[in-house]
C-alpha positions as CSV (number, residue, x, y, z in Angstrom):
1,X,-11.9,27.1,5.6
2,X,-15.5,26.6,6.8
3,X,-16.8,23.1,6.6
4,X,-19.2,23.0,3.7
5,X,-21.6,20.2,2.8
6,X,-19.3,19.2,-0.1
7,X,-16.4,18.7,2.4
8,X,-18.1,15.8,4.1
9,X,-18.0,13.2,1.3
10,X,-14.6,14.5,0.2
11,X,-13.0,14.0,3.6
12,X,-14.5,10.6,4.0
13,X,-13.5,9.5,0.5
14,X,-9.9,10.5,1.1
15,X,-9.9,8.6,4.5
16,X,-11.6,5.6,2.8
17,X,-8.7,5.4,0.2
18,X,-6.2,5.3,3.1
19,X,-8.3,2.6,5.0
20,X,-8.7,0.5,1.9
21,X,-4.9,0.7,1.2
22,X,-4.1,-0.9,4.5
23,X,-7.3,-2.9,5.4
24,X,-9.1,-3.6,2.2
25,X,-12.8,-4.3,2.6
26,X,-12.4,-6.0,5.9
27,X,-14.7,-5.7,9.0
28,X,-12.0,-3.6,10.6
29,X,-12.2,-1.2,7.6
30,X,-16.0,-0.9,8.1
31,X,-15.5,-0.2,11.8
32,X,-12.9,2.5,11.1
33,X,-15.0,4.2,8.5
34,X,-18.1,4.2,10.8
35,X,-16.1,5.7,13.6
36,X,-14.7,8.4,11.3
37,X,-18.2,9.2,10.1
38,X,-19.2,9.7,13.7
39,X,-16.2,11.8,14.3
40,X,-16.9,13.9,11.3
41,X,-20.6,14.4,12.3
42,X,-19.3,15.6,15.7
43,X,-17.0,18.1,13.9
44,X,-19.9,19.4,11.9
45,X,-22.0,19.8,15.1
46,X,-19.1,21.7,16.8
47,X,-18.7,24.0,13.8
48,X,-15.0,23.0,13.2
49,X,-13.1,24.1,10.2
50,X,-12.7,21.6,7.4
51,X,-9.0,21.5,7.9
52,X,-9.3,20.8,11.6
53,X,-11.8,18.0,11.0
54,X,-9.8,16.4,8.2
55,X,-6.6,16.5,10.3
56,X,-8.3,15.0,13.3
57,X,-9.6,12.1,11.3
58,X,-6.1,11.7,9.6
59,X,-4.4,11.5,13.0
60,X,-7.0,9.1,14.3
61,X,-6.5,6.8,11.4
62,X,-2.7,6.8,11.7
63,X,-3.0,5.8,15.4
64,X,-5.5,3.1,14.6
65,X,-3.5,1.6,11.8
66,X,-0.2,2.0,13.7
67,X,1.4,3.6,10.6
68,X,3.3,6.8,11.0
69,X,3.4,7.8,7.3
70,X,0.4,6.6,5.3
71,X,2.0,7.8,2.1
72,X,5.5,6.5,2.6
73,X,5.4,4.1,-0.4
74,X,4.0,6.9,-2.7
75,X,6.7,9.2,-1.6
76,X,9.4,6.6,-2.3
77,X,8.1,6.0,-5.8
78,X,7.9,9.8,-6.5
79,X,11.5,10.3,-5.2
80,X,12.7,7.4,-7.4
81,X,11.0,9.0,-10.5
82,X,12.4,12.4,-9.7
83,X,15.9,11.1,-9.4
84,X,15.7,9.5,-12.8
85,X,14.9,13.0,-14.3
86,X,17.9,14.6,-12.6
């Protein structure tokens, strides 16, 4: 999917939620967001697809946070709820 103008705030908003989950509103969070904004601008300039840009930022964030699965807790809760239904 081509990277549209509306993709830019969407990608950054999703990444912000992940940063905030692990770093809150710390100086490190600000630094991570600034770096990802630069990376996304670079993706726009290169003409990357939205999915490529979003994946690149996601992988960068996982490395920087040192967390393999940013959604492990959410998955655990979802699994527990699903098992109650079964």
